N, C-alpha and C positions, 0 to 999 in steps of 0.2 A: 334157379339160373341165374349165373356169373358169367354175362358175356363184355369179352376184351374189347377196349376202344381207346381213343388217343380223339385228342381236338387240335387242329392245327391253324397256322395262321402264316403271313408272311416272313412273319421271323423263323417260321422252322429252314425258310428257303425252299431249294430245288428236293424236295423229296422224289423216292424210288416206293414208289406204293406197290411195286409187285412183292420187293423185300420186305414192309410192310407189311403186306398179308402173307406172305412166307412163313413170318415171324408168329404167326399166332393173333393178329390183330384181325375185328371184324369187321367193326365198323370207325369210322371218321367222322368230327363234326366239325367242319368246316368253317371258318370267319367269312360271312359275306361281308361285314362292312365293321362300319360304327358310323352314326350322326346320322343326320338329315339330307345329307348333299350324296348325290351321286359320286361324286370325283371320291368319296371316301369308303367304297370299293375295294374291298382287298384285290389288290393286284394282281395276288395270285389265286384267287376267286376262280374263275375258269380254268384254271390250268389242273388245279388241283381237284376239283370237279372231274376231269374228263379223263385223266388218270387214275382217280380213285376209283372210279367204276369201270372204266376198263381192267383194271387190278380184281374188280370183282368185290370191292370192300362195300357195306352198306352205307349209307352218307346221309348226314342232317347237318345243318345252318345254325350259326348262332350270331346275334347282331347287338354289338356292343351299343349301350344305350348315354347320350348323356342328355337326356332329356330335362327339360327343365318347365314343361308342362302337358297336361293334356294334350294339347295341339302338335306339340311336339314330338311328343311319341306315336302319334297318327302320322307325323311326316315322318318320323323314321321309319313306320312299317310301309309307308308307301311308295318310299326309296329302296327298300327289303327286297319288296315284291316285284320294282323293277330287275333287280339285281337276278334274280332267281327263276325267274318266271322262264315258260317252257324246260326247265328242269324238273327232274323227276327225286323225290327225298325218302329213302327207307326211314329214318330217327327225325321227330321235329324241328320245327325250325322256333329256334330260343330266344326269348331276350332276354339279354346279358345287362345285367344291372349290378353295378356294383361301388357307384360315384360314390363319395362319402357326401358332396351337397347334395345329392336326392335324397339319402339317409336322412341326412338333416332337416329335413321337411317335416317326416316323421310318415307314419303306417298306414294313414290315409292317402297321401299324396304316393307313395311308393306304389300301392296298391290299383290306385285307379293309373299310373301308367302302364303297369301288368297290362290290367284290361283293357287299356286304349289299343297299345300294341297288339296285345295277341286276339282282341276281338275284330281289327280290321284283319287280319291273318287269316282265321276263320271264317271271314266273311268269303274270303276268296279260294276257300277249300284245305287251306292248308292246317297240318295237328299243331297246334304249339305247346310253349315250356316254357319254364322259368329256370335262367341260370343263375344263382346265386348262391353267396358264403353261407355254410353254414348258424351262424350269429349273427348277421342281419335278418334270415330269412324267420328267425326266433322274433325276433324284435319289430320288424319293419313291414308284413306283410301280416297280412289277415287272414285266419282262419279258410275265410271264404276263399280264395285266391290262390293259396297254396294249397288247397282241394281240389279246385278246377281245372287248373295247367298240370302238366306235366312237370315235375321237378326237377331239376340237374342240379347237385347240391356240391358246391366244394368245400372240402376239409380236409387238409391234409396229417396224415395219421395212419395209423392202423384201422379204425371205425369210425363209421357216420355217429354224430350223437343225435342228429335228429330222429323225433320220436316218429313223427309221422308219417306218412307213407311217401315213396317217393320210388322215380324210376332211373334215375342214372346217379352215380355218385365217382367225382372226382376228387381222387387220392395221394395226387403227387403232380405236383408240376418240375419232377425232375426224373423223366422217363426215360430211359436209353432203349432206343428201337432200332434193329437193321434197318436200311432208307434213311434215316433220319440223322446229322450229321449233330445236333445240338440235341439240348435237354428238350422232351416234349412232355405237355401232359399227359398223363393215365386215368383211365376212366372205365368204370365194368357198369352196365346196366343187367339189371334183373327183370326187365320187361321185355316181351317179344313185341320190339315197337314195328317192325317191317311186316308181322304179320296183322298187326292192328291197324294199320297206316293200309298197307294195300288192301285187303278186304275190307275195309271201311269207306275208300274211295278218294280219299288225302294225299295230296303232296305231289298230284298231277297225275296219281295212279286212279284207272277207272272202278269203281264201284263192281265188285264180282258180284 
């Protein structure tokens, strides 16, 4: 199963999601925001969500972390929950971990941030995941955490070299998609997340 997707934020500007959909894209992961303050919500998030849904795309979310402690990660989760409430998502809510200052604190620290953020989201009924590049995933995330949450791995090139199991691969940041005026990240999903999430009653859906 190779499902075509993209991920977007305010940096893509105005998007024609009908053209995106007609170009063969099945899903889009939207940036909800970053950090631990509601003012850091992505200014295009609500508009992107509404227009992507109307176009018939499956939707997920990512939240960019600057957490310097477990407390920060929980605060980021709290703000993320505020931003995404009353919406439905067919793809996971991803914790986006890529700051070098976080990696510098080591494997136990990075893994604890993931568990804190994702744990708060799970309590609220969300299906969660981790977005991270391949190299830091191998170095700074414990096997337990890597196997516990849905993995979305960034590694640009012809293949992903991570040997563990993962659900999504971001393979380019230079994609050209009809309906988007500048470069966009390109993704492939290998898992039927909409089926898992809807049937499991996650992300705003009622369990079947």
